[in-house]
C-alpha positions, 0 to 999 in steps of 0.5 A, a space after each residue: 938629469 943634474 941642475 947644470 944639465 937642466 939649465 943648459 937644456 933651458 938655455 937651448 930652448 930659449 935660444 931656439 925660441 929667440 931665433 924663431 921670434 926674430 925671424 917672425 918679427 923680421 918677416 912681418 914688419 906690420 901687425 896686419 902681415 902677422 895676421 895675414 900669415 895665419 890666414 895663409 897658413 890655414 886658409 880654410 880655417 875659422 878665424 872668429 866664432 861669436 857667442 852672442 849669449 853664453 850658451 849660443 846654440 848657433 854662434 856666427 863665425 867668420 872664416 879666414 878668407 872672409 876675415 882678411 877680405 873684411 880687414 882689407 875692405 875696412 882699410 880701404 874704407 878708412 882711406 876713403 874717409 880721407 884718413 891717413 896713417 897720421 890720423 887717429 881712430 878711437 874705438 869705444 866698443 866691445 870686442 865683437 867681430 865688427 870691432 876686431 875688424 875695425 880695430 886691426 884695420 885702423 892699426 894699418 890705415 891710421 892710428 888706433 886708440 881702443 878706449 875703456 868702456 867704463 870711461 866717463 864722458 869727460 874721460 873720453 873727451 880728454 882721451 880724444 883731445 890728447 891724441 887729436 882723434 878724427 873718428 870715433 867708433 861706437 855701438 848703435 844707440 839703445 843698447 845696454 851700457 849706453 855707449 852711444 848716448 854717452 858720447 852723443 854730441 862729443 864733437 863739440 868738446 873735441 875740436 878734431 873729431 869729425 864723425 861718430 860712426 856706429 859698429 854693429 854688435 850682432 856679429 855682422 860687420 859694417 860702418 854705420 849704415 854702410 855694409 862692408 863687403 870683403 875685398 876679394 883682392 885683399 892680398 894686393 890691398 895689403 901688399 900695397 902698404 908693405 914697407 920695412 919702415 912701417 915696423 917702427 911706425 906708431 900704429 896704436 895708442 893705448 890709454 894707461 892711466 894718468 888723470 882725466 885732466 892729463 891722460 897717460 897714453 902709450 904709443 905702440 909701434 907695429 914692431 912692439 905689437 908684433 914682438 909681443 904677439 909672437 912671443 905669446 904665440 911661441 910661449 903658449 905653443 898656439 897652433 892652427 887647431 887651437 880654440 881660445 876663449 876670449 873674455 878680456 877686452 881689446 882695450 887691454 893688451 892682454 885681450 889684444 896681444 896675448 889673446 887675439 893676435 897670437 891666435 890669428 897669427 897661428 891660424 887658430 880660432 878665437 871664440 868671443 865670449 859675448 860682448 860683455 866678456 867675463 864682466 858678465 857673471 853668466 859668462 863665467 858660469 858657462 865657461 866649463 859648458 863651453 869648454 865641453 861643447 866647443 872643445 876649447 883648448 886655451 883659456 886666458 883669464 884674470 885671477 878674479 875669474 879663476 877664483 870664480 871658476 873654482 865655484 862653477 859646477 862641472 859635473 858631467 862635463 868633459 873638459 879634457 880638451 883644455 890644454 892651457 890656462 893662462 892668468 895675468 893682469 894681477 897677482 894670483 893668490 896661491 890658494 886660488 891657484 891650488 884650488 883651480 889646479 885641483 879642479 882642472 887637473 893641470 897647472 895654471 901658467 902665470 903671465 906678466 906684462 903691461 901696456 908699455 910692453 905691448 903685452 907679456 914679457 914673462 910667462 910660463 912656456 908650454 914646454 916648462 913645468 910652472 913654479 907657482 911662486 914665479 910669473 915665469 921666465 922672460 919672453 922671447 927676445 926680452 932682456 930683464 934686469 933688476 935695479 937695486 940701490 941704484 945698481 943695475 943687476 943682470 946676474 942670476 940670481 939677483 937681489 930684490 929691486 925694480 924690474 927693468 926690461 929691454 927688447 922689441 916689445 917695449 913701447 915708444 914712449 907716451 904721447 905726452 913727453 913729460 910722462 916719457 921722461 921718467 919711464 926709462 933708466 939709462 945704463 952705463 953703456 947708454 942702453 935704455 931700460 923700461 922701468 916697470 915700477 914692479 918689485 921683483 927678483 930673478 932666480 937662478 933659473 931666470 924666472 921672475 918673482 913679483 913682490 908687488 908694485 913699488 907704490 903698493 909696498 906698505 912702508 911702516 916706520 921704514 919697514 917695507 911690507 909686501 901686501 901679499 904677506 897679508 893677502 895670501 893667508 887671508 885668501 885661504 881663510 874660510 869664507 874669503 873671496 877676495 883680499 887686498 892690503 893697502 897702507 892706511 895713513 898713520 901719524 906715527 908710522 907713516 902707514 900701517 897695514 889695512 886689509 880689505 876682504 869680500 866674502 864668499 859665504 859666512 865670514 867671521 871678520 874677528 876670527 880672520 883678524 885673529 888668524 892673521 895675527 898668528 899667521 903673519 910672522 913679521 910684527 910690522 906686517 900684522 894688519 891694524 884693521 880688517 874691513 869686510 866690503 860688500 863688493 871689491 872695487 875692480 878694474 874692467 878686466 877684473 883687477 883689484 883697484 887699489 887706488 879706491 881702497 887707498 881712498 877708503 883707508 885715507 878717509 877712515 884714518 881722517 875720521 879717526 883723527 877728527 873723532 879725537 880732535 873734535 868729538 861730536 863734530 859731524 865732519 864730511 870726509 871724502 877722498 878725491 883724485 885731482 889732476 895735478 895733485 893725485 889723491 886729496 882728502 876733502 874735509 868739510 867741518 861745521 863750526 867756523 874758522 876755529 873748528 876748521 883750524 883744529 881740523 887742519 892741525 889734527 889732520 896735518 899729522 897724517 902723511 896725506 894731502 888734505 883740504 879743509 873747507 867750511 861745512 
């Protein structure tokens, strides 16, 4: 088959997937309709299996009939509390069965706001105030993590909050002390709210950054969530006999709309990987055993988990049931991909998405052979373009620039209109495109190659440096577990590359630095400094948290400047994040006004926001 024939075949496949997606989206205006479709297709199937511990010998399960009955009962419960579709229910709970029921029922009856379990009390209050939440759902008191204790009495700080109600984490489903009995007439309950206009209703509010002082909350519609879920289901080829292990949280669109909902929509079975998910090292150590024991067919992970699985023994285990492994949320180091593929015997399929896209917008479909250099072609019904030098490029191949997206999965803006203003690009025809903030190029086959975040690019004296130029070779060096490069502030060049690594065994940092000097071809990209950390800062879903690394880099740059300007002076240097200014380096120096002024002049050479205070 020649190249042209291959492209025609791909275009035909994409057109057919688009047709199926459009039909499913039109047929299911609400997220609850999509879930119900899976239940109708496999009424005797199992919807959920809850692994209470990694090697749970007898995990509780919920069949599709009971699952739909519980969802309908939960919808009726919300309505009985006087809540409407204009009210917000915030959910601060792990993805156990009770949360799966409470969250998706809230999407239908109200507006659901899933919250990051690692949020501080202050951040939780800010999130609830931003959306005017009336009800907060949390696990009972006395459990590890102390979520209930964290929010006790929060009504005093959130004027709209009327009640805090507990959700069980033992596999049962209830609201506080009120047990929930399945609604036997669930079809009629769900049909009562069916209306095509519901497709455009904002039904979920997902936190997506910002600061404690001004949270950034994305508005997802029924249509956007259905579109993202349908696209993932079609891309992965999920069917009723599939068994997917879910270790990602529901406050992340990956856990919600590339994991949970596509599984339900196909009538397949979702295995919940304990309340902690992949944040529990014991869970990661058990993955191959679980594939063997439960004949799991699909895994969805992040790169850090994929890397950890490379070191998990699998001797004597049968993992032949595993047909698909999807990885997203962060860039996948090629060396990690190579090692994992060699162990598994298959090919990892990368996934690219974001909260504002309600899930994945590019991923390798099950019917195409993945190219490890790309995150995949567009998802169903998505339109992709690149904005380079102020010009929108839709041609293939295209130049390197900011990736822009149009399509039914695009969100409805942020809760705060000030955030929405800069989120879209309007083309000459008046079409609005979501600005992803990611540098990318699209090749001749329509596959997306991510070059990094626009803000992640290290700019050394006007030279743009992709962090992966350092990260990829470092990840393949003996003893390196994780590698991340950021720009260290520099008085002359603006930024210089700085590499952070963690070890997976004996690691010679000096040898690594020499290795990178040889392997990194572009002189400006050679790292100025290599730092071995005891632990890499990670987000709750296992993504390397580069803002923390930038803080460390800024602190080190300031200390070096102060050591030259004020030798022998013991200054305190701490980088913080302020609501309106972002990162600010706070420097406290002893010695009076003259010393403070010397510090200001020295640090003023750095491209940083610095505040000097008395020591």
